[in-house]
C-alpha positions as a Markdown table, in Angstrom:
| # | Residue | x | y | z |
|---|---|---|---|---|
| 1 | Met | 94.7 | 120.7 | 73.8 |
| 2 | Lys | 94.6 | 117.0 | 73.5 |
| 3 | Lys | 91.4 | 115.1 | 73.1 |
| 4 | Leu | 89.7 | 113.7 | 76.2 |
| 5 | Ser | 89.2 | 110.0 | 76.5 |
| 6 | Lys | 85.8 | 108.4 | 77.0 |
| 7 | Val | 86.3 | 108.2 | 80.7 |
| 8 | Gln | 87.4 | 111.9 | 80.8 |
| 9 | Leu | 84.4 | 112.9 | 78.8 |
| 10 | Lys | 82.1 | 111.1 | 81.3 |
| 11 | Gln | 83.9 | 113.0 | 84.1 |
| 12 | Gln | 83.5 | 116.3 | 82.3 |
| 13 | Ala | 79.7 | 115.6 | 81.8 |
| 14 | Leu | 79.4 | 114.8 | 85.5 |
| 15 | Val | 81.2 | 117.9 | 86.6 |
| 16 | Leu | 79.2 | 120.1 | 84.2 |
| 17 | Asn | 75.9 | 118.6 | 85.5 |
| 18 | Val | 76.8 | 119.3 | 89.2 |
| 19 | Ala | 78.3 | 122.7 | 88.4 |
| 20 | Asp | 75.1 | 123.8 | 86.5 |
| 21 | Ala | 72.9 | 122.6 | 89.4 |
| 22 | Leu | 74.9 | 124.4 | 92.0 |
| 23 | Glu | 75.1 | 127.5 | 89.9 |
| 24 | Glu | 71.3 | 127.7 | 89.6 |
| 25 | Gln | 70.9 | 127.3 | 93.4 |
| 26 | Gly | 73.7 | 129.8 | 94.1 |
| 27 | Arg | 72.2 | 132.5 | 91.9 |
| 28 | Ala | 68.9 | 132.0 | 93.7 |
| 29 | Glu | 70.3 | 132.0 | 97.2 |
| 30 | Leu | 73.5 | 134.1 | 97.1 |
| 31 | Glu | 73.2 | 137.9 | 96.5 |
| 32 | Gly | 75.6 | 139.1 | 93.9 |
| 33 | Met | 76.7 | 135.8 | 92.5 |
| 34 | Leu | 77.6 | 136.1 | 88.8 |
| 35 | Gln | 78.5 | 132.6 | 87.7 |
| 36 | Cys | 80.0 | 129.2 | 88.7 |
| 37 | Trp | 83.0 | 128.0 | 86.8 |
| 38 | Phe | 85.4 | 125.1 | 87.3 |
| 39 | Asp | 88.9 | 124.0 | 86.7 |
| 40 | Val | 90.0 | 120.3 | 86.6 |
| 41 | Glu | 92.9 | 118.2 | 85.4 |
| 42 | Tyr | 91.1 | 115.0 | 84.3 |
| 43 | His | 94.1 | 112.8 | 84.8 |
| 44 | Leu | 94.1 | 113.8 | 88.5 |
| 45 | Phe | 90.3 | 113.8 | 88.9 |
| 46 | Pro | 88.6 | 114.1 | 91.5 |
| 47 | Gly | 91.5 | 115.6 | 93.5 |
| 48 | Ser | 92.1 | 118.4 | 91.0 |
| 49 | Leu | 88.5 | 119.6 | 90.8 |
| 50 | Leu | 88.1 | 123.3 | 91.8 |
| 51 | Leu | 84.7 | 124.9 | 91.6 |
| 52 | Cys | 84.6 | 128.7 | 91.8 |
| 53 | Phe | 81.6 | 130.9 | 92.6 |
| 54 | Gln | 82.3 | 134.3 | 91.1 |
| 55 | Phe | 80.8 | 137.4 | 92.8 |
| 56 | Glu | 80.3 | 140.8 | 91.3 |
| 57 | Asn | 82.0 | 142.8 | 94.1 |
| 58 | Gln | 83.8 | 142.5 | 97.4 |
| 59 | Gln | 80.7 | 143.4 | 99.4 |
| 60 | Ser | 78.7 | 140.5 | 98.0 |
| 61 | Leu | 81.6 | 138.2 | 98.5 |
| 62 | Asp | 82.0 | 139.2 | 102.1 |
| 63 | Ala | 78.3 | 138.7 | 102.7 |
| 64 | Ala | 78.4 | 135.2 | 101.2 |
| 65 | Thr | 81.6 | 134.0 | 102.9 |
| 66 | Pro | 79.8 | 132.7 | 106.1 |
| 67 | Glu | 77.8 | 130.4 | 103.7 |
| 68 | Leu | 81.0 | 128.8 | 102.2 |
| 69 | Leu | 81.0 | 125.7 | 104.3 |
| 70 | Lys | 77.4 | 124.9 | 103.5 |
| 71 | Trp | 78.1 | 125.2 | 99.7 |
| 72 | Gln | 81.2 | 123.0 | 100.1 |
| 73 | Lys | 79.0 | 120.4 | 101.8 |
| 74 | Arg | 76.5 | 120.7 | 98.9 |
| 75 | Leu | 79.2 | 120.1 | 96.3 |
| 76 | Ser | 80.5 | 117.1 | 98.2 |
| 77 | Gly | 77.0 | 115.6 | 98.6 |
| 78 | Ala | 76.2 | 116.2 | 94.9 |
| 79 | Met | 79.4 | 114.5 | 93.8 |
| 80 | Leu | 78.8 | 111.6 | 96.2 |
| 81 | Lys | 75.4 | 111.1 | 94.7 |
| 82 | Lys | 77.2 | 110.7 | 91.3 |
| 83 | Gly | 79.6 | 108.2 | 92.8 |
| 84 | Val | 82.6 | 110.5 | 93.3 |
| 85 | Ile | 84.1 | 111.0 | 96.7 |
| 86 | Leu | 85.9 | 114.3 | 97.5 |
| 87 | Lys | 88.3 | 113.5 | 100.3 |
| 88 | Asp | 88.7 | 117.1 | 101.5 |
| 89 | Met | 85.5 | 119.0 | 100.5 |
| 90 | Arg | 87.0 | 122.4 | 101.6 |
| 91 | Arg | 89.6 | 122.2 | 98.8 |
| 92 | His | 87.1 | 121.9 | 96.0 |
| 93 | Leu | 84.9 | 125.0 | 96.2 |
| 94 | Val | 85.9 | 128.6 | 96.7 |
| 95 | Phe | 84.2 | 132.0 | 96.5 |
| 96 | Thr | 86.1 | 134.5 | 94.4 |
| 97 | Leu | 85.9 | 137.8 | 92.5 |
| 98 | Lys | 88.0 | 136.4 | 89.7 |
| 99 | Gly | 86.6 | 135.0 | 86.5 |
| 100 | Pro | 87.7 | 132.0 | 84.5 |
| 101 | Asp | 89.9 | 134.1 | 82.3 |
| 102 | Asp | 91.6 | 136.1 | 85.1 |
């Protein structure tokens, strides 16, 4: 993997900060949430950002699905506070059963 530039390192820190905050809130509010992980291609940031909330089973995922839009809005708002505009907030956060290595 090639080294990240200074700008990309700042982007990474920003995404980590937001992801950590949302993960903490998600664990407190969403039953069965295991972790929050993200995937991003920094040369295409912010359009390539994908934040994933991983759930332990299908039942907890199904129970949380009605809350998805609220969490997408939270991500969009948190990124906006950091100066990053997500044009289509629905593309950047998903609920899943898959982990980062799946």
